[in-house]
TIRORO-830119 format. One record per residue: residue in three letters; x, y, z of N, C-alpha, C, O, CB in turn; residue number from 1. Coordinates in steps of 0.1 Angstrom, whole numbers, plus 5000, padded with zeros to 4 digits. Glycine has a CB too. Example, Ala and Ser with C-alpha at 12.3 -4.5 7.8 and 13.67 -1.06 7.14 Angstrom:
<rs>
 koltor n_east n_north n_up ca_east ca_north ca_up c_east c_north c_up o_east o_north o_up cb_east cb_north cb_up pagu
    ALA   5132    4943 5078    5123     4955  5078   5132    4967 5078   5142    4967 5085    5113     4955  5090    1
    SER   5128    4978 5071    5137     4989  5071   5129    5000 5079   5134    5011 5080    5141     4994  5057    2
</rs>
This chain:
<rs>
 koltor n_east n_north n_up ca_east ca_north ca_up c_east c_north c_up o_east o_north o_up cb_east cb_north cb_up pagu
    MET   3703    6714 1235    3708     6700  1234   3724    6702 1235   3730    6699 1225    3704     6693  1222    1
    ALA   3729    6706 1246    3744     6709  1247   3752    6697 1245   3764    6699 1241    3746     6716  1260    2
    SER   3747    6685 1248    3756     6673  1247   3756    6668 1233   3762    6657 1231    3751     6663  1257    3
    ALA   3749    6674 1224    3749     6669  1210   3758    6676 1201   3761    6688 1203    3735     6669  1204    4
    LEU   3763    6670 1191    3771     6676  1180   3762    6679 1169   3754    6671 1164    3783     6666  1175    5
    ARG   3761    6692 1165    3752     6696  1154   3761    6696 1141   3770    6704 1140    3746     6710  1157    6
    VAL   3757    6688 1132    3764     6687  1119   3755    6691 1107   3744    6687 1106    3769     6672  1117    7
    LEU   3761    6700 1099    3755     6704  1086   3761    6695 1076   3773    6696 1073    3757     6719  1083    8
    GLY   3753    6687 1069    3758     6678  1058   3754    6685 1045   3742    6690 1044    3752     6664  1059    9
    ILE   3763    6685 1036    3760     6692  1023   3763    6682 1011   3775    6677 1010    3768     6705  1021   10
    ASP   3753    6679 1003    3755     6671  0991   3756    6681 0980   3745    6686 0975    3743     6661  0989   11
    PRO   3768    6685 0976    3769     6696  0966   3764    6693 0952   3766    6682 0947    3784     6700  0966   12
    GLY   3758    6703 0947    3753     6702  0933   3750    6716 0929   3747    6725 0937    3741     6693  0932   13
    LEU   3750    6718 0916    3748     6732  0910   3733    6735 0908   3729    6746 0910    3756     6734  0897   14
    THR   3726    6725 0904    3711     6726  0903   3704    6724 0916   3695    6731 0919    3706     6717  0891   15
    ARG   3708    6713 0923    3702     6709  0935   3713    6706 0945   3721    6697 0943    3692     6697  0934   16
    CYS   3714    6714 0956    3724     6712  0966   3717    6708 0979   3710    6716 0985    3733     6725  0969   17
    GLY   3718    6695 0983    3712     6690  0995   3718    6695 1007   3730    6696 1008    3712     6675  0995   18
    VAL   3710    6699 1017    3715     6704  1030   3707    6697 1041   3695    6696 1040    3714     6719  1031   19
    GLY   3714    6692 1051    3707     6685  1062   3715    6688 1075   3727    6687 1075    3706     6670  1059   20
    VAL   3707    6691 1085    3713     6694  1098   3708    6684 1108   3695    6682 1109    3710     6708  1103   21
    VAL   3717    6677 1115    3713     6667  1126   3720    6670 1139   3731    6675 1139    3716     6653  1121   22
    ASP   3714    6667 1150    3720     6666  1163   3723    6652 1166   3714    6644 1166    3711     6673  1174   23
    VAL   3736    6649 1169    3740     6635  1172   3747    6635 1186   3756    6642 1189    3750     6630  1161   24
    ARG   3741    6626 1194    3746     6625  1208   3757    6615 1209   3759    6607 1199    3735     6621  1217   25
    ALA   3764    6614 1220    3776     6605  1221   3772    6591 1220   3780    6582 1216    3782     6608  1235   26
    ASP   3759    6587 1223    3755     6573  1221   3751    6570 1207   3745    6560 1204    3743     6570  1230   27
    ARG   3754    6579 1197    3751     6578  1183   3737    6580 1179   3733    6579 1167    3756     6565  1178   28
    SER   3728    6583 1189    3714     6586  1185   3714    6600 1179   3722    6608 1182    3705     6585  1198   29
    ALA   3704    6602 1170    3704     6614  1163   3690    6619 1161   3680    6611 1162    3711     6612  1149   30
    SER   3689    6632 1159    3676     6638  1156   3677    6648 1145   3687    6655 1143    3670     6645  1169   31
    LEU   3666    6649 1137    3666     6658  1126   3664    6673 1131   3655    6675 1139    3655     6654  1116   32
    VAL   3672    6682 1126    3670     6696  1128   3664    6703 1116   3655    6711 1117    3684     6702  1133   33
    HIS   3670    6700 1105    3666     6707  1092   3670    6698 1080   3680    6692 1080    3672     6721  1091   34
    VAL   3662    6698 1070    3665     6692  1057   3659    6700 1046   3648    6705 1047    3661     6677  1057   35
    GLY   3667    6701 1035    3662     6709  1024   3671    6708 1012   3681    6701 1012    3659     6723  1027   36
    VAL   3667    6715 1002    3675     6715  0989   3676    6730 0985   3666    6737 0984    3669     6706  0978   37
    VAL   3688    6734 0983    3691     6748  0977   3691    6746 0962   3699    6738 0957    3704     6754  0983   38
    ARG   3683    6754 0955    3682     6752  0940   3688    6764 0933   3687    6776 0938    3668     6749  0936   39
    SER   3693    6762 0921    3696     6773  0912   3692    6769 0898   3691    6757 0895    3712     6776  0912   40
    SER   3688    6779 0891    3683     6777  0877   3694    6773 0867   3704    6780 0866    3676     6790  0872   41
    PRO   3692    6762 0860    3701     6758  0850   3703    6768 0839   3713    6768 0832    3697     6745  0844   42
    ASP   3694    6778 0838    3694     6788  0827   3702    6800 0832   3706    6809 0823    3680     6792  0823   43
    ALA   3705    6801 0844    3712     6813  0850   3727    6812 0847   3732    6801 0846    3709     6815  0865   44
    PRO   3734    6824 0846    3748     6823  0845   3755    6817 0857   3749    6817 0868    3754     6838  0843   45
    ILE   3766    6811 0855    3773     6803  0865   3775    6811 0878   3773    6806 0889    3786     6798  0860   46
    GLU   3779    6824 0877    3781     6832  0889   3769    6834 0897   3769    6834 0909    3787     6846  0885   47
    GLN   3757    6835 0890    3744     6837  0897   3740    6823 0904   3734    6823 0915    3733     6841  0888   48
    ARG   3743    6812 0897    3740     6799  0903   3748    6797 0915   3743    6792 0925    3743     6788  0892   49
    LEU   3761    6800 0915    3770     6798  0927   3765    6808 0938   3766    6804 0950    3784     6801  0923   50
    ALA   3761    6820 0934    3756     6829  0945   3744    6824 0951   3742    6826 0963    3754     6843  0938   51
    ALA   3735    6818 0943    3722     6812  0949   3726    6801 0959   3720    6800 0969    3713     6807  0938   52
    ILE   3735    6792 0955    3739     6781  0964   3745    6787 0976   3742    6782 0987    3749     6772  0956   53
    ALA   3754    6797 0975    3760     6803  0987   3750    6809 0996   3750    6808 1008    3770     6814  0982   54
    ALA   3740    6816 0990    3730     6823  0998   3722    6812 1006   3718    6814 1018    3720     6831  0990   55
    GLY   3718    6801 1000    3711     6791  1006   3718    6784 1018   3713    6782 1028    3707     6780  0996   56
    ILE   3731    6782 1016    3739     6776  1026   3741    6786 1037   3741    6782 1049    3753     6771  1020   57
    ARG   3744    6798 1034    3745     6809  1044   3733    6809 1053   3734    6811 1066    3748     6822  1038   58
    ALA   3721    6808 1047    3709     6809  1055   3708    6797 1065   3704    6799 1076    3696     6809  1046   59
    VAL   3712    6785 1060    3711     6774  1069   3722    6775 1080   3719    6772 1092    3714     6761  1061   60
    LEU   3734    6780 1077    3744     6783  1087   3739    6792 1098   3740    6790 1110    3757     6788  1081   61
    ALA   3733    6803 1093    3728     6814  1103   3716    6809 1111   3716    6812 1123    3723     6826  1095   62
    GLU   3707    6801 1105    3695     6797  1113   3698    6785 1122   3692    6785 1133    3684     6793  1103   63
    HIS   3707    6776 1119    3709     6764  1127   3722    6763 1134   3723    6754 1142    3707     6752  1118   64
    GLY   3731    6771 1132    3744     6772  1139   3751    6759 1141   3752    6754 1153    3741     6778  1152   65
    PRO   3755    6752 1131    3761     6739  1133   3775    6740 1139   3781    6751 1139    3763     6732  1119   66
    ASP   3780    6729 1145    3793     6729  1151   3804    6725 1140   3816    6728 1142    3794     6718  1162   67
    VAL   3799    6718 1130    3809     6713  1119   3801    6711 1106   3789    6710 1106    3815     6700  1124   68
    VAL   3808    6712 1095    3802     6710  1082   3808    6698 1075   3821    6696 1075    3804     6723  1073   69
    ALA   3800    6689 1070    3805     6677  1062   3800    6678 1048   3788    6680 1046    3800     6664  1069   70
    VAL   3809    6677 1039    3806     6679  1024   3810    6666 1017   3820    6660 1020    3813     6691  1019   71
    GLU   3801    6662 1007    3805     6651  0999   3818    6654 0991   3818    6664 0984    3793     6646  0990   72
    ARG   3827    6645 0992    3840     6646  0984   3837    6644 0970   3831    6634 0966    3851     6637  0990   73
    VAL   3841    6653 0961    3840     6652  0947   3848    6640 0942   3860    6639 0945    3843     6665  0940   74
    PHE   3842    6632 0933    3849     6621  0928   3848    6621 0913   3839    6628 0907    3844     6607  0934   75
    ALA   3856    6614 0906    3856     6614  0891   3843    6608 0886   3839    6598 0890    3868     6606  0886   76
    GLN   3838    6616 0876    3826     6611  0869   3829    6612 0854   3838    6620 0850    3813     6619  0873   77
    GLN   3822    6605 0846    3824     6606  0832   3819    6619 0826   3824    6624 0816    3817     6594  0825   78
    ASN   3809    6625 0832    3803     6637  0827   3811    6649 0833   3809    6652 0845    3788     6638  0831   79
    ARG   3819    6655 0826    3828     6666  0831   3820    6678 0836   3824    6685 0845    3838     6670  0820   80
    SER   3809    6682 0829    3802     6693  0833   3795    6691 0846   3794    6700 0854    3791     6697  0822   81
    THR   3791    6679 0849    3785     6675  0862   3795    6676 0873   3793    6682 0883    3778     6661  0862   82
    VAL   3807    6670 0871    3817     6670  0881   3822    6685 0883   3826    6688 0895    3829     6661  0877   83
    MET   3823    6693 0873    3827     6707  0875   3817    6715 0884   3821    6722 0893    3829     6714  0861   84
    GLY   3804    6713 0881    3794     6720  0889   3794    6715 0903   3793    6723 0913    3781     6718  0883   85
    THR   3796    6702 0905    3797     6696  0919   3809    6702 0926   3808    6705 0938    3797     6681  0918   86
    ALA   3820    6702 0919    3833     6707  0925   3831    6722 0929   3836    6726 0940    3845     6706  0916   87
    GLN   3825    6730 0920    3823     6744  0923   3814    6746 0936   3817    6754 0944    3817     6751  0911   88
    ALA   3803    6738 0936    3794     6739  0948   3801    6734 0960   3799    6740 0971    3781     6731  0945   89
    SER   3809    6724 0959    3817     6719  0971   3826    6730 0976   3827    6732 0988    3824     6706  0967   90
    GLY   3833    6737 0967    3842     6747  0971   3835    6759 0978   3840    6764 0988    3849     6753  0958   91
    ILE   3823    6762 0973    3814     6772  0980   3811    6768 0994   3813    6776 1004    3801     6775  0972   92
    ALA   3807    6755 0996    3804     6750  1009   3816    6750 1019   3815    6754 1030    3798     6736  1008   93
    LEU   3827    6746 1014    3839     6746  1022   3844    6760 1026   3848    6763 1037    3851     6739  1015   94
    LEU   3843    6769 1016    3846     6783  1018   3837    6789 1029   3842    6796 1038    3845     6792  1006   95
    LEU   3824    6787 1028    3815     6792  1038   3817    6787 1052   3816    6794 1062    3800     6789  1034   96
    ALA   3821    6774 1053    3825     6768  1066   3836    6776 1072   3836    6779 1084    3828     6753  1064   97
    ALA   3847    6778 1064    3858     6785  1068   3855    6800 1073   3859    6804 1083    3869     6786  1057   98
    GLU   3846    6806 1065    3842     6820  1068   3835    6820 1081   3835    6831 1088    3834     6826  1057   99
    HIS   3828    6810 1085    3820     6809  1097   3829    6803 1109   3823    6801 1120    3808     6801  1095  100
    GLY   3841    6801 1106    3850     6795  1116   3847    6781 1120   3850    6777 1132    3850     6804  1128  101
    LEU   3841    6774 1111    3837     6760  1114   3846    6750 1108   3851    6752 1097    3823     6757  1109  102
    PRO   3849    6739 1115    3857     6728  1109   3849    6722 1098   3836    6721 1099    3862     6718  1119  103
    ALA   3855    6717 1088    3848     6711  1077   3856    6698 1073   3868    6697 1075    3847     6720  1064  104
    ALA   3848    6688 1068    3854     6675  1064   3847    6671 1051   3836    6675 1049    3853     6665  1075  105
    THR   3854    6663 1044    3848     6657  1032   3847    6642 1033   3856    6636 1039    3855     6661  1019  106
    HIS   3837    6636 1028    3835     6621  1028   3831    6616 1015   3823    6623 1008    3825     6617  1039  107
    THR   3837    6605 1010    3833     6600  0997   3819    6593 0998   3815    6589 1009    3844     6589  0992  108
    PRO   3812    6592 0987    3799     6585  0987   3800    6571 0993   3791    6567 1000    3794     6585  0973  109
    SER   3810    6563 0989    3811     6550  0994   3814    6549 1010   3809    6540 1017    3822     6542  0987  110
    GLU   3821    6559 1014    3824     6560  1029   3810    6563 1036   3808    6557 1047    3834     6572  1032  111
    VAL   3802    6572 1030    3789     6575  1036   3780    6563 1036   3774    6560 1046    3783     6587  1029  112
    LYS   3779    6557 1025    3771     6545  1024   3775    6534 1034   3766    6528 1040    3771     6539  1009  113
    ALA   3788    6532 1035    3793     6522  1045   3789    6526 1059   3785    6517 1067    3808     6520  1043  114
    ALA   3790    6539 1062    3787     6543  1076   3772    6541 1079   3769    6538 1090    3792     6558  1078  115
    ILE   3764    6544 1069    3749     6544  1071   3743    6530 1070   3735    6526 1078    3743     6553  1061  116
    THR   3748    6522 1060    3742     6509  1058   3750    6498 1061   3746    6486 1062    3737     6509  1043  117
    GLY   3763    6500 1063    3773     6489  1065   3778    6484 1052   3786    6474 1052    3766     6478  1073  118
    TYR   3774    6490 1040    3778     6485  1027   3781    6496 1018   3773    6505 1016    3767     6476  1021  119
    GLY   3794    6497 1014    3798     6509  1006   3793    6510 0992   3794    6520 0986    3813     6508  1005  120
    ASN   3786    6499 0987    3779     6500  0974   3764    6500 0975   3757    6496 0966    3784     6489  0965  121
    ALA   3759    6504 0986    3744     6504  0989   3738    6513 0978   3743    6523 0973    3741     6509  1003  122
    GLU   3725    6510 0975    3717     6518  0966   3711    6530 0974   3711    6530 0986    3705     6509  0960  123
    LYS   3707    6540 0966    3702     6552  0972   3690    6549 0981   3688    6555 0992    3698     6562  0961  124
    LEU   3681    6540 0977    3669     6537  0985   3673    6531 0999   3667    6533 1009    3660     6527  0977  125
    GLN   3684    6523 0999    3689     6517  1011   3694    6528 1021   3691    6528 1033    3700     6507  1009  126
    VAL   3701    6538 1015    3706     6549  1023   3694    6557 1029   3694    6560 1040    3716     6558  1015  127
    GLN   3685    6560 1020    3673     6568  1024   3665    6561 1035   3661    6567 1045    3663     6571  1012  128
    THR   3664    6548 1034    3657     6540  1044   3664    6540 1057   3657    6542 1068    3655     6525  1039  129
    MET   3677    6538 1057    3684     6538  1070   3684    6552 1076   3683    6554 1088    3699     6534  1067  130
    VAL   3685    6563 1068    3685     6576  1073   3672    6579 1080   3671    6584 1091    3688     6587  1062  131
    ALA   3661    6575 1074    3647     6576  1079   3646    6568 1093   3640    6573 1102    3637     6571  1069  132
    ARG   3652    6557 1093    3651     6548  1105   3659    6554 1116   3654    6555 1128    3657     6534  1102  133
    VAL   3672    6559 1113    3680     6565  1124   3674    6577 1129   3674    6580 1142    3694     6568  1118  134
    LEU   3668    6586 1121    3662     6598  1125   3648    6597 1129   3641    6607 1133    3663     6608  1114  135
    ARG   3642    6585 1129    3629     6582  1133   3619    6591 1125   3610    6597 1131    3627     6584  1148  136
    LEU   3620    6591 1112    3612     6599  1103   3600    6590 1098   3602    6578 1097    3619     6604  1091  137
    ASP   3589    6596 1096    3577     6589  1091   3578    6585 1077   3571    6576 1072    3564     6597  1094  138
    ALA   3586    6593 1069    3587     6590  1055   3602    6591 1051   3610    6597 1058    3578     6600  1047  139
    LEU   3605    6586 1039    3619     6587  1034   3622    6602 1031   3613    6609 1025    3621     6578  1022  140
    PRO   3634    6607 1035    3637     6621  1031   3638    6622 1016   3644    6614 1009    3650     6625  1037  141
    GLN   3631    6632 1010    3631     6634  0996   3635    6649 0993   3633    6657 1002    3617     6631  0990  142
    PRO   3641    6652 0982    3646     6643  0972   3659    6636 0977   3663    6638 0988    3649     6650  0959  143
    ALA   3665    6628 0968    3677     6620  0972   3688    6629 0976   3696    6626 0985    3682     6612  0960  144
    ASP   3689    6642 0971    3700     6651  0975   3698    6654 0990   3708    6656 0997    3699     6664  0966  145
    ALA   3686    6656 0995    3684     6659  1009   3687    6647 1017   3694    6649 1028    3669     6663  1011  146
    ALA   3684    6635 1013    3687     6623  1021   3702    6621 1021   3708    6617 1032    3681     6611  1014  147
    ASP   3709    6624 1010    3724     6623  1010   3730    6633 1019   3740    6629 1026    3729     6625  0996  148
    ALA   3725    6645 1020    3730     6655  1030   3729    6650 1044   3738    6651 1052    3723     6668  1028  149
    LEU   3717    6644 1048    3715     6639  1061   3725    6627 1064   3731    6626 1074    3701     6634  1063  150
    ALA   3727    6619 1054    3736     6607  1055   3750    6612 1057   3758    6606 1065    3735     6598  1043  151
    LEU   3754    6623 1050    3768     6628  1052   3769    6633 1066   3780    6631 1073    3770     6640  1042  152
    ALA   3759    6640 1071    3760     6646  1085   3761    6634 1095   3769    6635 1104    3748     6654  1088  153
    LEU   3753    6624 1094    3754     6612  1103   3767    6605 1102   3773    6602 1112    3743     6602  1100  154
    CYS   3772    6603 1090    3785     6597  1087   3796    6604 1095   3804    6598 1102    3788     6595  1072  155
    HIS   3796    6617 1093    3806     6625  1099   3806    6624 1114   3816    6622 1121    3805     6640  1095  156
    ALA   3794    6626 1120    3793     6625  1135   3798    6611 1140   3805    6610 1150    3779     6628  1139  157
    TRP   3793    6601 1133    3797     6587  1138   3811    6584 1136   3817    6577 1144    3788     6577  1130  158
    ARG   3818    6589 1125    3832     6586  1123   3841    6595 1132   3851    6590 1136    3835     6589  1108  159
    ARG   3836    6607 1135    3845     6616  1143   3842    6615 1158   3849    6622 1166    3843     6630  1138  160
    GLY   3831    6608 1162    3827     6609  1176   3818    6620 1177   3820    6631 1172    3840     6610  1185  161
    ALA   3807    6618 1185    3797     6628  1186   3799    6638 1198   3789    6642 1204    3783     6622  1188  162
    SER   3811    6641 1200    3814     6651  1211   3815    6665 1205   3822    6667 1195    3827     6647  1218  163
    PRO   3808    6675 1210    3809     6688  1205   3823    6693 1205   3827    6701 1196    3800     6697  1213  164
    ALA   3831    6689 1215    3845     6693  1215   3853    6686 1204   3863    6692 1200    3851     6690  1229  165
    GLY   3848    6675 1200    3855     6668  1189   3869    6664 1193   3871    6660 1205    3856     6676  1176  166
    GLY   3878    6664 1184    3892     6661  1187   3895    6646 1189   3885    6638 1189    3896     6668  1200  167
    ASP   3907    6643 1190    3911     6629  1190   3906    6621 1203   3905    6609 1202    3926     6628  1190  168
    ALA   3904    6629 1214    3899     6622  1226   3886    6615 1224   3882    6606 1231    3898     6632  1237  169
    ALA   3878    6621 1215    3864     6615  1212   3864    6603 1203   3854    6597 1200    3855     6626  1207  170
    LEU   3876    6600 1197    3877     6590  1187   3880    6576 1193   3887    6575 1203    3887     6594  1176  171
    THR   3875    6566 1186    3879     6553  1190   3893    6550 1184   3898    6558 1176    3868     6542  1184  172
    PRO   3900    6539 1189    3913     6537  1183   3913    6535 1168   3922    6540 1161    3919     6524  1189  173
    ALA   3902    6529 1162    3901     6527  1148   3899    6540 1141   3905    6543 1130    3889     6517  1144  174
    GLN   3891    6549 1147    3889     6562  1141   3902    6571 1141   3905    6578 1132    3878     6570  1148  175
    ARG   3910    6569 1152    3923     6576  1153   3932    6571 1142   3939    6579 1136    3929     6574  1167  176
    ALA   3932    6558 1140    3941     6553  1129   3937    6558 1116   3945    6562 1108    3940     6537  1130  177
    TRP   3924    6558 1113    3918     6564  1101   3922    6578 1099   3927    6582 1088    3903     6562  1100  178
    ALA   3921    6586 1109    3924     6600  1109   3939    6602 1106   3943    6611 1099    3920     6607  1122  179
    ALA   3947    6594 1112    3962     6595  1110   3965    6592 1096   3974    6598 1090    3969     6586  1120  180
    ALA   3959    6582 1090    3961     6578  1076   3957    6589 1067   3964    6592 1057    3954     6565  1073  181
    GLU   3945    6595 1070    3940     6606  1061   3950    6618 1062   3953    6624 1052    3926     6611  1065  182
    LYS   3955    6621 1074    3964     6632  1076   3977    6629 1068   3983    6639 1062    3967     6634  1091  183
    ALA   3982    6617 1068    3994     6614  1061   3993    6615 1046   4003    6619 1039    3998     6599  1064  184
    THR   3981    6613 1041    3979     6615  1026   3979    6629 1022   3980    6632 1010    3966     6608  1022  185
    ARG   3977    6638 1031    3976     6653  1028   3990    6659 1028   3991    6671 1024    3968     6660  1038  186
    ARG   4000    6652 1032    4014     6658  1032   4020    6659 1018   4031    6663 1017    4023     6650  1041  187
</rs>
């Protein structure tokens, strides 16, 4: 499927890290390649948990050869231990993308929800339902971490243009404006 962009979406988590790979064509149609959850034991030391997450992501990278990696952007939560684990898993995902020479991007949960459902405050069930519909699945992707990973992958492909070459030429004027605004905030 040379005309498709293969995106690995990662919903980072220390206990459950959702991973989803989709092929998205220029007409925005998409097909499921892989979906799963990488797990680590809450009883294991942190370094072993991070190693388990890394091993699971490495296996998906090796088996499915994505063109790009999309990771959920860590946002402030009231539970500091949860946000720390999420941030650590996110860092592992971004590091592995770099080690594999792949471009990586982060997207906020509301950005993903808006891209998938048209509404930035959509409920998880609405996101799962739309992901299943877009990918023509017989059932909702489970667990929610896996559905979120697929939603991240779709969001990234749709926002960046589904060209394997990527780049600004594949973007709409609105997407170019968004990319320019994001770039300006990184300075």
